[in-house]
C-alpha positions in Angstrom: 93.8 -32.0 129.1 92.1 -30.5 132.1 93.8 -28.7 135.0 92.4 -27.1 138.1 93.9 -24.2 140.1 92.6 -22.7 143.4 92.1 -19.0 143.6 89.9 -16.5 145.6 87.4 -13.8 144.6 86.5 -10.8 146.7 82.9 -9.5 146.9 82.7 -6.6 149.2 84.8 -7.5 152.2 84.1 -11.3 151.9 86.4 -13.6 150.0 85.1 -16.8 148.3 87.1 -19.7 146.9 87.1 -20.1 143.1 88.2 -23.1 141.2 89.9 -22.1 137.9 89.3 -24.9 135.5 91.4 -24.9 132.2 90.5 -27.2 129.4 92.5 -27.7 126.2 90.5 -29.3 123.4 90.8 -30.0 119.7 89.4 -27.4 117.4 90.0 -23.9 116.1 92.4 -21.9 118.3 90.3 -19.7 120.6 90.4 -18.5 124.2 87.1 -18.4 126.2 86.6 -17.4 129.8 83.2 -18.3 131.4 81.8 -18.2 134.9 80.4 -14.6 135.2 83.7 -12.7 134.6 83.8 -8.9 134.2 85.7 -7.1 131.5 88.9 -7.1 133.4 88.8 -10.9 133.8 88.0 -11.4 130.1 91.0 -9.3 129.1 93.2 -11.7 131.0 93.5 -13.9 127.9 95.5 -11.2 126.1 97.8 -10.6 129.1 98.4 -14.3 129.7 99.1 -15.1 126.1 101.7 -12.3 125.8 103.2 -13.2 129.2 103.7 -16.9 128.3 105.2 -16.0 124.9 107.6 -13.5 126.3 108.9 -16.0 128.9 109.6 -18.8 126.5 106.6 -20.9 127.2 104.6 -22.3 124.3 101.0 -21.1 124.0 98.7 -23.9 122.9 97.1 -23.4 119.5 93.9 -25.2 120.5 90.5 -24.4 121.9 91.1 -23.1 125.5 88.1 -22.9 127.8 88.6 -21.3 131.3 85.7 -21.9 133.7 85.6 -19.9 137.0 83.5 -21.9 139.4 81.1 -21.4 141.0 79.5 -19.9 137.9 76.9 -17.8 139.8 79.5 -15.7 141.7 80.6 -12.6 139.9 84.3 -12.4 139.3 86.1 -9.1 138.9 89.7 -7.8 138.9 93.0 -9.0 137.4 93.8 -11.4 140.2 92.8 -14.4 138.1 95.7 -13.8 135.6 98.2 -15.9 137.5 95.9 -19.0 138.2 94.8 -18.9 134.5 98.4 -18.9 133.3 99.4 -21.7 135.7 96.4 -23.7 134.7 97.3 -23.5 131.0 100.9 -24.6 131.8 99.5 -27.5 133.9 97.1 -28.6 131.2 100.1 -28.7 128.8 102.1 -30.9 131.3 104.6 -28.2 132.2 103.5 -28.3 135.9 102.3 -31.5 137.6 98.6 -31.3 138.5 99.1 -32.8 142.0 101.4 -29.8 142.8 98.4 -27.4 142.5 96.0 -29.1 144.9 97.4 -27.5 148.1 98.1 -24.0 146.9 95.9 -20.9 146.4 97.2 -18.2 144.1 96.3 -14.7 143.0 98.0 -12.0 141.0 97.9 -9.8 137.9 100.3 -10.7 135.1 102.2 -8.1 133.1 103.0 -8.7 129.4 106.7 -9.4 130.3 105.6 -12.1 132.9 105.9 -10.1 136.1 103.3 -10.4 138.8 101.6 -7.2 139.9 99.7 -6.5 143.2 95.9 -6.8 143.5 93.3 -5.5 145.9 91.7 -7.3 148.7 94.6 -9.7 149.6 93.9 -9.4 153.3 90.4 -10.7 152.9 91.7 -13.5 150.7 94.2 -14.5 153.4 91.5 -14.5 156.0 89.4 -16.8 153.8 92.4 -19.2 153.5 92.8 -19.5 157.3 91.6 -22.8 158.6 91.1 -24.3 155.1 94.1 -26.6 155.3 96.0 -25.2 152.4 99.8 -25.6 152.1 100.4 -22.0 150.9 99.1 -18.8 149.4 101.0 -17.5 146.4 100.7 -13.7 146.2 102.6 -10.9 144.5 105.6 -9.6 146.3 104.0 -6.2 147.0 101.0 -8.0 148.7 103.0 -10.4 150.8 103.3 -8.4 154.0 99.6 -7.6 153.9 98.7 -11.3 153.6 101.2 -12.3 156.3 99.3 -10.3 158.9 96.9 -13.3 159.1 98.3 -16.0 161.4 98.3 -19.7 160.4 98.5 -19.0 156.7 101.8 -19.7 154.8 102.4 -16.8 152.4 104.9 -17.1 149.6 105.7 -14.0 147.6 106.2 -14.5 143.9 107.6 -12.0 141.4 107.4 -13.7 137.9 105.7 -16.6 136.2 109.0 -18.5 135.7 109.5 -18.3 139.5 106.1 -19.8 140.1 106.7 -22.6 137.6 110.1 -23.4 139.2 108.6 -23.5 142.7 105.7 -25.8 141.7 108.0 -28.1 139.8 110.4 -28.4 142.7 113.3 -26.6 140.9 113.3 -23.7 143.3 112.5 -23.0 146.9 110.6 -19.9 147.9 111.1 -18.2 151.2 108.0 -17.8 153.3 107.0 -14.3 154.3 107.2 -14.0 158.1 104.5 -12.5 160.2 106.7 -9.8 161.8 104.0 -7.3 162.7 103.4 -6.5 166.4 100.1 -7.2 168.0 99.2 -3.5 168.2 99.4 -0.3 166.3 101.6 2.8 166.8 100.1 6.2 167.3 99.3 8.4 164.3 102.3 10.1 162.8 102.1 13.6 161.7 98.9 14.4 163.6 99.1 17.9 165.2 99.1 18.4 168.9 96.4 20.1 170.9 99.0 22.2 172.6 99.3 24.1 169.2 95.7 25.4 169.6 95.5 28.8 171.2 92.5 29.5 173.5 89.2 27.6 172.7 89.2 25.8 176.1 85.4 25.2 175.8 85.9 23.6 172.3 88.9 21.5 173.5 86.8 20.2 176.4 84.0 19.3 174.0 86.4 17.3 171.8 87.7 15.5 174.9 84.1 14.5 175.8 83.4 13.5 172.3 86.5 11.3 172.1 85.8 9.7 175.5 82.4 8.5 174.4 82.7 8.2 170.6 80.2 11.0 170.1 79.4 12.9 166.9 80.3 16.6 167.0 79.3 19.8 165.3 81.6 22.9 165.5 80.0 26.2 164.7 82.1 29.4 164.4 83.3 32.2 162.1 86.1 31.7 159.5 89.5 31.3 161.1 88.4 30.4 164.6 90.2 27.1 164.5 87.4 24.6 163.7 89.4 22.6 161.1 92.6 22.8 163.3 90.7 21.3 166.2 89.1 18.5 164.1 92.5 17.5 162.6 93.9 17.0 166.1 91.1 14.8 167.3 92.7 11.5 166.2 95.6 12.4 168.5 93.5 12.1 171.6 91.6 8.9 170.6 92.7 5.7 172.2 95.3 3.7 170.1 93.6 1.1 167.9 93.7 -2.5 169.0 95.0 -5.1 166.5 91.5 -6.3 165.7 90.4 -2.8 164.9 93.4 -2.2 162.7 92.6 -5.5 160.9 89.1 -4.3 160.2 90.3 -1.0 158.8 93.0 -2.7 156.8 90.5 -5.0 155.1 88.4 -2.0 154.0 91.4 -0.1 152.6 92.8 -3.2 151.0 89.5 -3.8 149.1 89.4 -0.1 148.1 93.0 -0.1 147.0 94.0 2.8 149.3 96.7 1.0 151.4 100.0 3.0 151.4 103.0 1.3 150.0 105.2 -0.2 152.8 102.3 0.0 155.3 100.5 -3.4 155.1 98.5 -2.6 158.3 96.7 0.7 158.8 98.8 2.1 161.7 96.4 4.6 163.3 92.8 5.7 163.4 91.7 7.0 159.9 90.9 10.7 159.4 88.9 11.3 156.2 87.9 14.8 155.1 86.1 14.6 151.7 85.3 17.8 149.8 81.8 19.1 149.9 81.3 18.4 146.2 81.4 14.6 146.9 78.5 12.5 145.6 76.4 10.2 147.8 78.1 7.2 146.2 81.5 8.6 147.1 80.5 9.3 150.7 78.6 6.1 151.6 79.8 3.8 148.8 78.3 2.6 145.6 78.9 1.9 141.9 77.8 -0.9 139.6 79.7 -3.2 141.9 79.4 -1.4 145.3 82.7 -0.1 146.6 83.3 1.3 150.1 82.8 5.0 150.5 84.4 7.6 152.7 82.3 6.7 155.7 83.6 3.1 155.5 87.2 4.2 154.9 86.9 6.2 158.1 85.7 3.1 160.1 87.1 3.2 163.6 88.3 6.7 163.0 87.0 10.2 162.2 85.0 11.5 159.3 85.3 15.3 159.0 82.8 17.3 156.9 84.0 20.9 156.7 81.5 23.5 155.5 78.6 21.2 156.3 75.7 23.2 154.7 77.6 23.2 151.4 77.1 19.5 151.0 74.1 18.4 148.8 71.0 17.6 150.8 70.7 14.0 149.5 74.4 13.4 150.4 73.9 14.4 154.0 70.7 12.5 154.4 72.4 9.3 153.3 74.4 9.5 156.5 71.4 9.1 158.8 71.1 5.3 158.7 74.9 4.4 159.0 75.4 6.8 161.9 72.7 4.9 163.8 73.6 1.4 162.8 77.4 1.6 162.3 77.1 -0.2 159.0 76.1 0.7 155.5 74.2 -1.7 153.2 74.5 -0.9 149.5 72.1 -2.6 147.2 72.6 -2.7 143.4 71.4 -4.9 140.6 74.8 -6.7 140.6 75.1 -7.2 144.4 74.0 -6.2 147.8 77.0 -5.6 150.1 77.4 -4.4 153.7 80.4 -2.4 154.8 81.3 -1.4 158.4 80.8 2.4 159.0 81.4 2.9 162.8 82.8 6.5 162.7 83.0 9.6 164.8 81.4 12.3 162.6 82.9 15.7 163.1 81.3 18.5 161.1 82.0 22.3 160.9 80.0 25.2 159.7 79.7 28.9 159.9 76.9 30.5 161.9 75.5 32.3 158.8 76.4 32.7 155.1 78.9 35.5 155.7 80.2 33.7 158.8 80.2 36.6 161.3 76.9 36.3 163.1 77.6 37.1 166.7 81.2 38.1 166.1 82.4 40.9 168.4 84.5 42.7 165.7 83.0 42.1 162.3 79.3 42.8 161.9 77.1 40.2 160.1 75.6 41.4 156.8 73.1 38.5 156.4 69.3 38.9 156.6 67.2 36.8 158.9 65.8 35.0 155.8 69.3 34.2 154.6 70.4 32.9 157.9 67.3 30.7 158.2 67.8 29.4 154.6 71.4 28.6 155.3 70.7 26.6 158.5 67.8 24.7 157.1 70.2 23.1 154.6 70.9 20.7 157.5 67.8 18.7 158.4 66.6 18.3 162.0 67.0 14.5 162.0 70.7 14.8 161.0 71.3 17.5 163.7 69.7 15.2 166.3 72.3 12.6 165.4 75.1 15.0 166.3 75.5 14.6 170.0 77.4 17.9 170.7 76.8 21.3 169.1 79.7 23.5 170.1 80.3 27.2 169.5 83.9 28.1 168.4 84.2 31.9 168.6 87.1 33.9 167.2 90.2 33.7 169.3 91.1 37.0 171.1 94.5 38.5 170.3 95.8 38.0 173.9 95.3 34.3 173.5 97.0 34.2 170.1 100.0 36.1 171.4 100.3 34.2 174.6 103.7 32.4 175.2 102.4 29.4 177.1 101.4 26.2 175.5 98.2 24.4 176.1 97.6 20.9 177.4 99.3 18.3 175.2 97.3 15.6 173.3 99.1 12.8 175.2 97.7 14.0 178.5 94.2 14.3 177.2 94.5 10.9 175.5 95.3 9.3 178.9 92.0 10.6 180.4 90.1 9.5 177.3 91.7 6.0 177.4 90.7 5.6 181.0 87.1 6.6 180.3 86.9 4.3 177.3 88.3 1.4 179.4 85.4 2.0 181.9 82.9 1.7 179.1 84.4 -1.4 177.7 84.3 -3.1 181.1 80.7 -1.8 181.8 79.4 -3.1 178.5 81.3 -6.4 178.4 79.3 -9.2 176.8 77.4 -6.8 174.6 78.0 -5.4 171.1 78.3 -1.9 172.6 81.8 -0.5 173.2 81.2 3.2 173.9 78.5 5.4 175.3 77.7 6.9 171.8 76.3 3.5 170.7 74.0 2.8 173.7 70.6 1.3 172.9 67.4 2.5 174.6 67.4 -0.4 177.0 71.0 0.2 177.9 70.4 4.0 178.4 67.7 3.2 180.9 70.0 0.8 182.8 73.3 2.7 182.7 72.3 6.4 182.5 70.3 6.9 185.7 70.5 10.4 187.1 69.8 11.9 190.5 66.9 14.1 191.5 68.4 17.5 190.7 69.7 16.2 187.4 66.3 14.8 186.4 64.7 18.2 187.3 67.3 20.0 185.2 66.8 17.8 182.1 63.0 18.0 182.4 63.3 21.8 182.3 65.6 21.7 179.3 63.4 19.5 177.3 60.4 21.7 178.0 62.1 25.0 177.2 64.1 23.8 174.2 61.5 21.5 172.7 64.0 18.7 172.4 63.1 15.6 170.4 63.3 12.1 172.1 66.5 11.4 170.2 68.1 14.7 171.4 67.0 13.8 175.0 68.7 10.4 174.7 71.9 12.1 173.3 72.1 14.4 176.3 71.9 11.3 178.6 74.7 9.6 176.7 76.9 12.7 176.8 76.2 13.1 180.5 77.3 9.5 181.0 80.6 10.2 179.3 81.3 13.3 181.4 80.7 11.2 184.5 83.1 8.5 183.2 85.8 11.2 182.6 85.4 12.0 186.3 85.4 8.3 187.3 81.9 8.7 188.8 79.5 5.8 188.6 76.3 8.0 188.9 75.3 10.9 186.8 75.0 14.2 188.8 73.3 17.5 188.0 76.6 19.1 186.9 77.1 16.4 184.3 73.7 17.0 182.9 74.2 20.7 182.9 77.5 20.4 180.9 75.8 18.0 178.4 73.0 20.5 177.8 75.6 23.2 177.1 76.7 21.1 174.2 73.4 21.6 172.4 74.1 25.2 171.2 71.8 25.0 168.1 68.9 23.8 170.3 69.4 26.6 172.8 69.0 29.2 170.0 65.3 28.4 169.7 64.7 30.0 173.2 
């Protein structure tokens, strides 16, 4: 007999419908899975056989052929265990075939017949939306994640006998309700800016960066607070919208990094990979490309501490995604595109010993050592960092001061107002913040007055700025004007933006 079960395969972030065809024929007992399966899918025959035996279902001693159509689409993961098991039971007549036509199901099967969670369920649920299916059967641990999607009936299942009882009408399953709010709470556990002593210039720079979505480089000696400042940046970013949270959740679902009990990513991600990371780990890769750290930080912050310690090829791989907001990974098996719209925050010491320019500890590095250290970061990558900010050591009087600084909530209010201005200004375009302005948009929206133009002309001539650095200064000046609710860019806005190019000023 032949039975057909509907399932879903995930390639990258996209989900594709797969028809699982199970045929029982006369011949020597054997179990064959065809349709471009990977090793995990081929191993399902052993899991399914043991699961059916251990739950009292007879396993057919015939030639079993499982076809995963379409055959030219690569299938991977253990999510096809459940549809294969149900297909075998339907081919034997345990489940009526007409009961399978309106359901889609995914799930890994344990040897005792339990159904374990799988990755990418949110993308699967999005693919089911609008397809006219009666319900999506998913493991219990994936039910809340799938229920985020409206207009999809999600039914959590725990065991194979429970699935059989539901499909035969012997049991009724409760539908998982979509009980998530249309929004996301603020990040929990993120430190407050009021904890940071001193560093008013650096705090202002982070506020400007947050208001415009700009990339940022912090330069200072060890212990000056660079990491502390970066870790508090998510606390001043605007709360994520539901659509942004959905984008982040899809990526983390595919990567398998969703936290138990949190079906929706609640706040802007903050990713801080170690400097020993590979280029595949940072931007994504593998035989079947997986999302890297830059995609896992989508709509959030990617923090690279000790920037010169990263391998050169790893850092250079960031150049294209920082410009485009996406990363395309091409391999023999597949070519996939993942979103990668992040705020890049990097930190480094001014020299190998870390104390160049320090007022207390003298620097012991030679000019050649300092030059070699700084040239580990290429000029094109530095150009893509809109703000270069000095973070000097904090004086004792600031460390011992009793007063607390401005709280993150207050800063976030100003940042949110500035972002709202940008969203309104760029309505109808793909741009949502000043950091992602295109050349034509810069010409239209970043006009400056006479004194400001004179000032930036002098800066370009004296500092030898590249065209990209010039554009970055205009974008930052536009953000500073937005923070002050000014429509036009004045000379003081340009002057402040030029101050945030500390590495360029050192060539004078």
